[in-house]
C-alpha positions in Angstrom: 16.0 9.5 6.6 13.8 6.9 5.2 13.1 6.7 0.8 9.9 4.7 0.1 9.8 3.5 -3.9 5.7 2.2 -4.4 5.8 -0.1 -8.0 3.3 -2.8 -8.9 0.5 -0.3 -10.0 -1.8 -0.6 -13.8 -5.4 -1.1 -15.8 -7.6 -3.9 -14.8 -10.4 -5.6 -15.2 -13.0 -5.8 -12.2 -12.2 -8.8 -9.9 -8.8 -9.0 -11.0 -5.5 -9.2 -8.9 -2.5 -7.1 -8.9 0.5 -7.1 -6.3 1.8 -4.0 -4.5 5.5 -3.7 -3.4 7.0 -0.3 -1.3 10.6 -0.5 -1.0 12.7 1.3 1.5 15.9 2.4 2.2 17.0 2.8 6.0 18.7 -0.1 8.0 15.5 0.7 10.6 13.1 -0.4 8.4 12.3 -3.2 10.0 11.1 -1.7 13.0 8.9 0.6 11.5 4.6 0.0 11.4 4.3 0.6 7.8 1.0 1.3 5.8 -0.7 1.2 2.4 -2.3 4.9 1.6 -4.6 5.3 -1.4 -6.2 9.1 -2.7 -9.3 8.2 -5.4 -9.4 11.8 -7.3 -11.2 14.2 -5.1 -10.9 12.4 -1.8 -8.6 12.7 1.0 -6.3 10.2 1.1 -7.0 7.1 3.4 -4.9 4.4 5.2 -6.7 0.7 4.2 -3.7 -1.2 5.3 -1.3 -1.7 8.4 1.3 -3.9 9.2 3.6 -3.7 12.4 7.0 -4.9 13.0 5.6 -8.1 15.0 3.1 -8.6 11.6 0.0 -7.8 13.2 -2.3 -6.6 10.2 -5.7 -4.1 10.3 -7.3 -2.9 7.2 -10.3 -0.6 6.8 -13.4 -2.4 5.8 -13.8 -1.6 2.1 -11.1 -3.6 1.4 -11.1 -6.5 4.5 -11.0 -10.2 2.5 -9.8 -9.2 -0.6 -6.1 -7.0 0.4 -3.5 -8.6 2.2 -0.4 -6.9 3.2 2.8 -8.3 4.0 6.3 -7.1 5.0 10.1 -9.1 4.1 12.6 -7.2 6.2 15.4 -8.6 4.5 14.9 -6.7 1.7 13.1 -3.7 3.1 9.6 -4.1 1.7 5.9 -4.0 1.8 3.3 -5.8 -0.5 -0.2 -5.0 -0.8 -2.2 -8.0 -2.5 -5.6 -7.0 -4.1 -7.6 -9.4 -5.1 -11.4 -9.0 -6.2 -10.8 -5.3 -7.7 -13.1 -3.0 -7.8 -13.5 0.5 -9.7 -14.1 1.9 -6.4 -10.4 0.9 -5.5 -8.8 2.7 -8.1 -6.8 5.0 -6.9 -3.2 6.4 -6.8 -1.5 4.0 -3.7 1.2 5.3 -1.5 3.1 3.7 1.3 4.0 5.0 4.4 5.1 4.9 8.4 2.2 4.7 10.4 1.9 7.6 11.5 3.0 9.2 8.6 5.5 10.7 8.1 5.3 14.1 5.0 9.2 13.8 4.2 8.9 10.2 3.3 5.6 10.7 0.8 6.6 8.4 -2.5 5.2 9.0 -6.1 2.8 6.2 -5.4 2.0 3.5 -7.9 -1.5 4.2 -10.2 -4.5 1.5 -10.0 -7.0 1.5 -12.4 -10.0 -0.8 -12.3 -12.3 -0.7 -15.5 -13.5 -3.0 -17.9 
């Protein structure tokens, strides 16, 4: 069983930055491909960034060049560094394995980009 706890969200002005963290329980964390997902009001949840156990990363086009996903297996933690934030990045951000597992969804962390 894996438990995931997201943190680091908040209110930021357009052009600002945030770093999200996802702390995972479970000794096999390092074996999983992990991803950051987001869900904006009235929209479906989307996968925005993934990182494999071998540290290969992928991003959805809308965040390429602005977001960076990373992981620290010693700390069982996945990060999402978000720069040049835009109002359309406003959403609840979640982490999960990729493919996602329905039992692993946490509460998420709210990111609001507004002036």
